[in-house]
Each structure stands twice: as C-alpha cells, then as structure tokens.
C-alpha positions as CSV (number, residue, x, y, z in Angstrom):
1,M,-185.3,-21.2,128.9
2,N,-187.2,-18.2,130.3
3,A,-188.5,-15.3,128.2
4,K,-185.5,-13.0,129.1
5,S,-183.0,-15.6,128.0
6,T,-185.0,-16.3,124.8
7,F,-184.9,-12.6,123.9
8,S,-181.2,-12.3,124.6
9,L,-180.5,-15.3,122.3
10,F,-182.6,-13.8,119.6
11,L,-180.5,-10.5,119.7
12,A,-177.3,-12.5,119.5
13,L,-178.5,-14.6,116.6
14,A,-179.8,-11.5,114.8
15,G,-176.5,-9.7,115.3
16,G,-174.5,-12.7,114.0
17,L,-176.8,-13.0,110.9
18,L,-176.2,-9.3,110.1
19,L,-172.4,-9.7,110.4
20,N,-172.4,-13.0,108.4
21,Q,-174.2,-11.1,105.5
22,G,-171.6,-8.3,105.6
23,L,-174.0,-5.9,107.2
24,A,-173.1,-3.8,110.2
25,P,-175.6,-3.2,113.0
26,A,-177.4,0.2,112.7
27,A,-175.5,3.2,114.1
28,P,-176.7,4.4,117.4
29,V,-179.3,7.1,117.2
30,A,-177.0,9.5,119.1
31,D,-174.6,9.6,116.0
32,Q,-177.3,10.5,113.5
33,G,-177.3,14.2,112.4
34,K,-173.7,14.8,113.5
35,P,-172.4,18.0,111.8
36,M,-170.2,17.2,108.8
37,T,-166.7,18.4,108.4
38,L,-165.0,18.5,104.9
39,T,-161.6,19.8,103.9
40,V,-160.7,21.6,100.7
41,G,-157.1,21.9,99.5
42,P,-154.6,21.3,96.7
43,A,-153.9,17.8,98.1
44,D,-154.8,15.4,101.0
45,A,-158.3,16.9,101.3
46,D,-161.8,15.7,100.9
47,V,-162.3,18.0,97.9
48,I,-159.2,18.6,95.8
49,G,-158.9,22.0,94.1
50,T,-157.7,25.6,94.5
51,D,-160.6,27.6,93.1
52,H,-164.1,28.7,94.0
53,R,-165.6,25.6,92.4
54,A,-163.8,23.3,94.9
55,I,-164.8,25.4,97.9
56,Q,-168.4,25.6,96.6
57,Q,-168.6,21.8,96.2
58,A,-167.6,21.3,99.8
59,I,-170.1,24.0,101.1
60,D,-172.9,22.4,99.1
61,R,-172.2,18.9,100.4
62,V,-172.1,20.1,104.0
63,A,-175.3,22.1,103.6
64,A,-177.0,19.1,102.1
65,A,-176.0,17.1,105.1
66,G,-177.7,19.6,107.4
67,G,-174.7,21.8,108.3
68,G,-171.2,21.6,109.6
69,T,-167.7,23.0,108.8
70,V,-165.7,23.4,105.6
71,I,-162.0,23.8,106.3
72,I,-160.0,25.4,103.6
73,K,-156.4,24.2,104.0
74,A,-153.4,26.4,103.7
75,G,-152.7,27.7,100.2
76,A,-153.7,30.3,97.6
77,Y,-157.1,29.9,95.9
78,L,-158.0,31.8,92.8
79,L,-161.7,32.8,92.6
80,S,-163.4,33.6,89.3
81,N,-166.8,33.9,91.1
82,S,-168.2,34.2,94.6
83,V,-168.0,31.4,97.2
84,R,-171.6,31.3,98.3
85,L,-172.3,30.4,101.9
86,A,-175.2,28.3,103.2
87,S,-177.1,28.4,106.5
88,H,-175.6,26.5,109.4
89,V,-172.2,26.2,107.7
90,T,-168.8,27.5,109.0
91,L,-166.2,28.3,106.4
92,R,-162.8,28.2,108.2
93,G,-159.3,28.6,106.9
94,E,-156.1,27.6,108.7
95,G,-155.2,31.2,109.5
96,P,-155.2,34.5,107.6
97,D,-151.5,34.2,106.9
98,K,-152.0,30.6,105.5
99,T,-155.4,30.4,103.7
100,I,-155.7,33.2,101.0
101,L,-158.6,33.5,98.6
102,K,-157.6,35.8,95.7
103,K,-159.8,37.5,93.1
104,A,-159.0,36.6,89.5
105,P,-157.4,39.3,87.4
106,G,-159.8,42.0,86.0
107,V,-161.7,41.5,82.7
108,K,-164.1,44.0,81.2
109,G,-166.0,44.6,78.0
110,R,-168.0,47.6,76.6
111,L,-171.6,46.9,75.7
112,K,-172.2,46.5,71.9
113,L,-176.0,46.5,72.4
114,D,-178.2,48.0,75.1
115,A,-178.8,45.4,77.9
116,D,-182.3,46.0,79.1
117,Y,-184.3,45.2,82.3
118,G,-185.6,41.7,82.2
119,E,-183.0,40.3,79.7
120,F,-180.7,37.5,80.6
121,I,-178.0,38.6,78.2
122,A,-175.5,41.3,77.5
123,T,-173.7,41.6,74.1
124,V,-170.2,43.1,74.4
125,E,-167.8,44.4,71.8
126,D,-165.1,41.9,72.8
127,A,-165.9,38.8,74.9
128,R,-162.3,37.6,75.2
129,G,-161.4,36.9,78.8
130,F,-164.9,36.1,79.9
131,A,-165.9,32.5,80.6
132,P,-168.9,30.5,81.8
133,G,-169.1,30.3,85.6
134,M,-167.5,33.7,86.0
135,G,-169.0,36.3,88.3
136,V,-169.6,39.7,86.6
137,T,-171.3,43.1,87.1
138,I,-173.3,45.0,84.5
139,V,-173.4,48.8,84.8
140,D,-173.4,52.1,82.9
141,K,-172.4,55.5,84.0
142,T,-175.9,56.3,85.4
143,Q,-176.4,52.9,87.0
144,R,-173.1,52.3,88.7
145,S,-173.6,52.5,92.5
146,G,-175.9,51.3,95.3
147,W,-178.5,48.8,94.2
148,T,-178.5,49.7,90.5
149,P,-175.7,47.4,89.1
150,S,-176.6,43.8,88.3
151,V,-174.2,41.2,89.8
152,R,-174.6,38.0,87.9
153,T,-172.9,34.7,86.8
154,I,-172.2,33.9,83.2
155,V,-173.8,30.5,82.3
156,R,-172.7,30.4,78.6
157,I,-171.3,32.5,75.9
158,D,-172.5,32.7,72.2
159,G,-170.1,34.7,70.2
160,Q,-170.1,38.1,71.9
161,T,-173.2,37.5,73.9
162,L,-173.0,36.7,77.6
163,H,-175.9,34.7,79.1
164,F,-176.6,35.1,82.8
165,D,-178.1,33.1,85.6
166,R,-180.7,35.8,86.4
167,F,-182.3,38.6,84.5
168,L,-181.0,42.2,84.6
169,H,-182.8,44.5,87.0
170,M,-182.0,47.8,85.3
171,D,-181.5,49.2,81.8
172,Y,-177.8,49.6,80.8
173,S,-177.1,51.5,77.6
174,V,-174.4,51.9,75.0
175,E,-175.0,55.6,75.0
176,N,-174.2,55.8,78.8
177,A,-171.0,53.7,78.4
178,G,-172.5,50.5,79.6
179,E,-170.0,47.7,80.4
180,V,-169.5,44.3,82.0
181,F,-166.6,43.5,84.3
182,N,-165.7,40.7,86.7
183,T,-166.0,42.4,90.1
184,F,-168.0,40.2,92.5
185,P,-168.0,39.4,96.3
186,L,-165.3,36.9,97.1
187,I,-167.2,35.3,99.9
188,A,-171.0,36.0,99.9
189,G,-173.9,35.0,102.1
190,Y,-177.4,35.7,100.7
191,E,-180.4,35.1,103.0
192,V,-178.5,32.8,105.3
193,E,-178.4,32.4,109.1
194,H,-176.1,30.9,111.7
195,V,-173.0,31.2,109.4
196,R,-169.4,31.7,110.3
197,V,-166.4,32.9,108.3
198,E,-163.1,32.4,110.2
199,D,-159.3,32.4,109.9
200,L,-158.7,33.3,106.3
201,T,-157.7,36.2,104.0
202,V,-159.6,37.5,101.0
203,E,-157.6,39.6,98.6
204,G,-158.9,41.6,95.7
205,S,-157.1,42.6,92.5
206,R,-157.7,46.3,93.2
207,G,-155.1,47.5,90.7
208,D,-156.6,45.9,87.6
209,S,-160.3,45.6,88.5
210,E,-163.3,47.9,88.2
211,I,-164.5,49.4,91.5
212,L,-167.9,48.4,92.9
213,D,-169.3,49.8,96.2
214,G,-170.3,47.8,99.2
215,C,-174.1,47.8,98.7
216,Q,-173.8,44.7,96.5
217,A,-170.2,43.6,96.9
218,G,-167.2,43.4,99.2
219,G,-164.3,41.1,99.9
220,I,-166.6,39.4,102.4
221,Y,-170.3,40.3,101.8
222,F,-173.6,39.4,103.5
223,F,-177.1,40.3,102.4
224,H,-180.4,39.8,104.3
225,S,-178.9,37.4,106.8
226,K,-179.1,36.7,110.5
227,K,-176.7,35.5,113.2
228,I,-173.5,35.8,111.1
229,T,-170.0,35.9,112.4
230,I,-166.8,37.1,110.7
231,R,-163.9,36.4,112.9
232,N,-160.1,36.6,112.5
233,C,-160.2,37.4,108.8
234,V,-158.3,39.8,106.6
235,A,-159.9,41.7,103.7
236,R,-157.4,43.6,101.7
237,N,-156.9,45.4,98.3
238,Y,-160.5,44.8,97.2
239,P,-161.9,47.1,94.5
240,G,-164.6,48.3,96.8
241,D,-165.3,47.6,100.5
242,G,-163.3,45.1,102.5
243,I,-166.2,43.7,104.6
244,S,-169.8,44.7,103.9
245,T,-173.0,43.6,105.6
246,Q,-176.4,44.7,104.3
247,F,-179.9,44.0,105.8
248,V,-178.4,41.8,108.6
249,E,-179.5,41.1,112.1
250,D,-177.1,40.2,115.0
251,P,-173.9,40.3,113.0
252,V,-170.5,39.8,114.8
253,I,-167.3,41.1,113.3
254,E,-164.4,40.4,115.5
255,N,-160.6,40.5,115.3
256,C,-160.6,41.3,111.6
257,E,-158.3,43.5,109.6
258,A,-159.5,45.5,106.5
259,Y,-156.9,47.5,104.7
260,G,-156.0,48.8,101.2
261,N,-159.6,48.6,100.0
262,A,-160.7,51.2,97.4
263,Y,-163.7,52.4,99.3
264,L,-164.6,51.4,102.9
265,G,-162.9,49.1,105.3
266,I,-165.8,47.8,107.3
267,H,-169.3,48.7,106.1
268,L,-172.5,48.0,108.0
269,G,-175.6,49.2,106.2
270,T,-179.2,49.2,105.2
271,G,-180.6,48.0,108.4
272,A,-177.8,46.3,110.3
273,L,-179.3,45.6,113.7
274,R,-177.6,44.7,117.0
275,A,-174.1,44.5,115.6
276,Q,-171.2,43.5,117.8
277,V,-168.0,44.9,116.2
278,R,-165.0,44.5,118.3
279,H,-161.2,44.3,118.2
280,N,-161.0,45.1,114.5
281,R,-158.3,47.1,112.6
282,S,-159.4,49.1,109.6
283,H,-156.7,51.2,107.9
284,D,-155.3,52.7,104.7
285,N,-158.7,52.4,102.9
286,G,-159.7,54.9,100.2
287,Q,-162.6,56.5,102.2
288,D,-163.7,55.6,105.7
289,G,-162.4,52.9,108.1
290,L,-165.7,52.0,109.8
291,Y,-168.8,53.1,108.0
292,L,-172.4,53.0,109.4
293,C,-174.7,53.4,106.4
294,W,-178.5,53.4,106.8
295,R,-180.3,52.3,109.9
296,V,-177.4,50.8,111.8
297,Q,-179.0,50.5,115.2
298,D,-178.5,49.2,118.7
299,G,-174.9,48.1,118.0
300,I,-171.9,47.7,120.3
301,F,-168.6,48.9,118.8
302,E,-165.6,48.3,121.1
303,H,-161.8,48.3,121.0
304,N,-161.6,48.9,117.3
305,Q,-158.7,50.8,115.6
306,C,-159.2,53.0,112.5
307,W,-156.2,54.8,111.1
308,A,-154.8,56.4,108.0
309,N,-158.0,56.1,106.0
310,G,-158.6,58.6,103.2
311,D,-161.6,60.3,104.8
312,N,-162.8,59.5,108.3
313,G,-162.1,56.9,110.9
314,I,-165.8,56.4,111.7
315,S,-168.7,57.7,109.7
316,I,-172.3,57.8,111.0
317,G,-175.4,59.0,109.3
318,H,-178.9,58.1,108.1
319,K,-181.0,56.7,111.1
320,D,-177.8,55.2,112.7
321,T,-179.1,55.4,116.2
322,D,-178.7,54.0,119.7
323,N,-175.1,52.7,119.2
324,T,-172.3,52.6,121.7
325,F,-168.6,53.1,120.9
326,M,-166.0,52.2,123.5
327,G,-162.2,52.0,123.6
328,T,-161.8,52.9,119.9
329,L,-158.6,54.4,118.5
330,S,-159.2,56.7,115.5
331,S,-155.9,58.3,114.3
332,G,-154.3,59.9,111.3
333,N,-157.4,59.8,109.1
334,G,-157.9,62.4,106.3
335,K,-160.7,64.4,107.8
336,A,-162.1,63.4,111.2
337,G,-161.8,60.7,113.8
338,I,-165.6,60.5,114.1
339,Y,-167.9,62.1,111.5
340,F,-171.7,62.6,111.7
341,R,-173.0,63.1,108.2
342,D,-175.4,66.0,107.2
343,E,-178.9,64.6,107.8
344,P,-182.3,66.2,108.6
345,E,-183.6,65.7,112.1
346,I,-186.0,62.9,111.0
347,N,-183.1,60.8,109.6
348,A,-180.1,61.8,111.7
349,G,-177.8,59.5,113.8
350,H,-179.4,60.3,117.2
351,R,-178.7,58.8,120.6
352,N,-175.2,57.5,120.1
353,T,-172.7,57.2,123.1
354,F,-168.9,57.4,123.0
355,R,-166.8,56.4,126.0
356,E,-163.1,56.1,126.6
357,N,-162.1,56.5,122.9
358,T,-158.9,58.1,121.6
359,L,-159.2,60.5,118.7
360,E,-155.9,61.9,117.5
361,D,-153.9,63.5,114.7
362,N,-156.7,63.5,112.1
363,G,-156.9,65.8,109.1
364,R,-154.5,66.8,106.4
365,P,-152.7,70.0,105.4
366,D,-155.3,71.0,102.8
367,A,-158.3,70.0,105.0
368,P,-157.8,70.7,108.8
369,G,-159.1,67.8,110.8
370,Y,-161.4,67.2,113.8
371,G,-161.5,64.6,116.6
372,V,-165.3,64.7,116.2
373,R,-167.3,66.6,113.6
374,I,-171.1,66.7,114.0
375,E,-173.1,67.9,111.0
376,G,-176.8,67.8,110.3
377,A,-179.7,68.0,112.8
378,T,-178.0,65.3,115.0
379,Q,-179.2,65.1,118.6
380,H,-178.7,63.4,121.9
381,L,-175.0,62.4,121.6
382,T,-172.9,61.7,124.7
383,F,-169.1,62.0,124.8
384,Q,-167.7,60.8,128.1
385,S,-164.1,60.2,129.2
386,N,-162.6,60.3,125.7
387,T,-159.1,61.5,124.9
388,I,-159.0,63.9,122.0
389,R,-155.6,65.2,121.1
390,E,-153.0,66.4,118.6
391,T,-149.6,64.8,119.3
392,R,-147.4,66.1,116.4
393,P,-145.2,69.2,116.3
394,P,-147.0,72.5,115.2
395,E,-145.6,72.4,111.6
396,R,-147.2,69.0,111.1
397,A,-150.3,69.3,113.2
398,T,-153.7,69.2,111.3
399,Q,-156.3,68.2,114.0
400,H,-157.1,71.7,115.2
401,V,-160.5,71.1,116.8
402,G,-161.4,68.5,119.4
403,I,-165.2,68.5,118.9
404,Y,-167.1,70.5,116.3
405,I,-170.8,70.9,116.8
406,G,-172.6,72.2,113.7
407,P,-175.5,74.8,113.7
408,R,-178.3,72.3,113.6
409,A,-177.0,69.8,116.1
410,D,-178.4,69.9,119.6
411,Y,-178.6,68.0,122.9
412,I,-174.9,67.2,122.8
413,S,-173.3,66.2,126.1
414,T,-169.6,66.2,127.0
415,E,-168.2,65.1,130.3
416,K,-164.7,64.2,131.6
417,N,-163.1,64.3,128.2
418,I,-159.3,65.1,128.0
419,F,-158.2,67.6,125.4
420,N,-154.5,68.4,125.1
421,D,-153.1,71.9,124.6
422,K,-151.9,71.3,121.1
423,L,-155.5,71.6,119.8
424,K,-156.4,75.2,118.8
425,R,-159.9,74.7,120.2
426,A,-161.2,71.9,122.4
427,I,-164.8,72.4,121.5
428,V,-166.4,74.6,118.8
429,D,-170.1,75.0,119.4
430,E,-172.0,76.6,116.6
431,S,-175.3,75.0,117.6
432,T,-178.4,77.3,117.7
433,G,-180.5,74.9,119.6
434,G,-179.4,75.9,123.1
435,H,-179.6,72.5,124.8
436,N,-176.0,71.3,124.7
437,R,-174.3,70.5,128.0
438,L,-170.6,70.9,127.5
439,E,-167.9,70.5,130.0
440,L,-165.0,72.5,128.5
441,S,-161.3,72.0,129.1
442,P,-159.5,74.7,131.2
443,G,-159.0,77.9,129.3
444,E,-161.9,77.4,126.8
C-alpha cells in the first residue's frame, strides 16, 4: 500500500471511530462565526415572552455569539424598561402593524427626602407601583430637561426607598418638587455601532406618563453611537420625542413614521453627523416634525413629509450646517414649514441647501405662518426650485409669507422658486447685510 492509500485509510478509520463514539466530525471552518438568529414571541419562538426581559435575553445571547438578528414575532409586548441594543445586532419585527412594543402605564412618586448627586437611591412618599427592573427618571422642577434628569433602573426596593443601578448625576430636592416616574426609552442604543432597528412599532403611554424630552429619551433612542439604521418603524404617542439620536455618526432613518408624540417627531441632535434621513412621515406631534438640534452637519434629508405639527415642520439651529434638503413636503404646521432659530453668527445654521421642496398652508389663525422663516445671523442659505404656496380659500388662509428673512440674516439666495398668488408676500427681506441674491416672483 502506498503512502497516499495509507493516509486515506487513516482518515476513513478516524472518521468511523468518531461516529462509533457518538461524536460528529468537526464542522467546516466556513460555518464558524455565522451570525446567530433568534426569535422572541408568545409561543413557538427561541425565547418565550412578551416583555422587555424576553427581548433583552435574546439580544444578549446574540451579542455574546458575536452578532446577528433578533426577530420579534407578531404580537403586543409590554415594556417596563428599555430594550437595550448591542453592537452588530439587528432588532427586527414582523412589520409595524404586527410587532408592537408598548410602554407600561405611568407610575410616579414624589420625593420624601432629597436625592443627591452620587447617591444610588431615592426615597419617595409612596412606592406603590414601582418594581425592581423598572426603568425610571429622577427629576425636580429645576432639573427636568436636557441632560439634567437621571434615567435609571430600579434594582431593589426597601420600604419607600428605590435603589438604582447607577448613581444620580444631579441633586433633586423635595423643595423643588422632586419626583420619580417611569418614563424611559423603549428601544435604546448606548455606545453601539452597526445596529439596525426594523419593521416594528413603539407606542408610548402619553396620556398617563410624565413627559421627558429627547436628549435622554425617545420611543427609539440612540446615544454616542455609529452606523445605526432605523428603518420601517413607527414611533407614536410617546411622552416626549418619537425618534431621537444624540452624539451619533452616520445614522440612517428611513421610511419611518412618527406621530402623536408629546414633543418632537424625529430629533437629530448634539453632534449628529452625516445623517441620511429619507422617506419619513412626521405629523401631529406637539412641537416640530423634524428637529435638528445642536451640530447636525453634512446630512442628506430627502423626500420626507412633515405635516400638522404643533410648531414647525422642520426646525434648524445651533451649528446645524452643510445639510441638504430635497423633495420634502412641509404642510399645515402651526408656524412655519422651515424655521431657522435665533442664533448668533458663530453658532447659526449656515450653508444649508433646499431644492424641490413643497411648503404650503402653514400657520394658524392666531399666528400667521411662513413657508420659510429665517431668524438669527444665519448665512449662506440656498433655496432653489421650491414650491411655496397657500392653497386654502382666503377665510382659512394663514401662510401669508413665502420666505421671511430676518434683520441679521445674510447671503440668502433664491432661484427658480414658485410662489402662488394666494400669498400676501412671496419674499419679505428685512436683512441689513446687503448680500442677498433674491429672485422674486412677478409683481413683488
């Protein structure tokens, strides 16, 4: 027997020995590291359950395996705390009309003792309704917005004292009406990358929950994260913002709907860089539909719709520069289709471009509206080939001005825009800078 035949016989005998001992041959190297997929659901799933704990268990298992997909099967899931995402994990429902993640009913308690910076506890007058594992927020009337609330998880309860997973980062006093309530992000990603949230609905309990703004919360919320995608999701009736992304790079928000939220529909803020926001619908929110907060830069916003929001369709402000808006419909909002907030020159939203957008029927009877309102020392804006119009009969018309340019704005350029004759003024230019290049409609 030659050497080749001897080696072949050895392989055959070794394989037979493994099988005779009940051992399967090692899996091919190509199968190692294959992304894991787990399902969560009320039945017939890898993880059985209908709350945040079941979803979290699946996410943690997939993350421990190196990444993959968690599929949340059709059904209603009641969340008492955030579902926390992990890097390289996709969280996917079976469709926004089928997979619905609901916030638990509201619970709150007034502070009995001051809750101080560095403490892990808060003592409340009445702890009924609170439970270990619940997500809560600690505030008082002077520390209630932005980054001042403490969003925490209850780890245990001793009498009226709630113990948290992390220490409090501000002082909250009885004198200033300090309280604890169970508002928290429904889906949250903290310091993650390459994450997707797809094909599901998050639903707040706006009617019975305390409101918390989008700096630390939202129906879907990301903080200090990279390469994130939110696609084909609905965020509705949340006691704050629908979708909020803070300190993020390269976020994609696509084909989502945000409506009925107490504050903002879609909120990009605090250094959101290179965003791609497209084909979204943001409507009937308490304040603005699409809100660019601080340092939202180099983004592409295309084919979004913002309508019937309490204040503005789109709001732009502090260092929100070098963004492009195309194909947007902003209609029927309470104040303006597009609003530039009042910022000094050093911090204004410069170098933004608007092409082929439609801005119509904004304003309300007690606050006449604008297609575009530019406040602050905002400079180098380009408006090209937009349609700005009022379509309603005179007795119902409220959008009286197409584009308003405030006294400190400068270097504003308009070209090939269409203004209809139901506007009282196509362009109102109160700028004192002297560098605007305005193409006016006939008769202006």
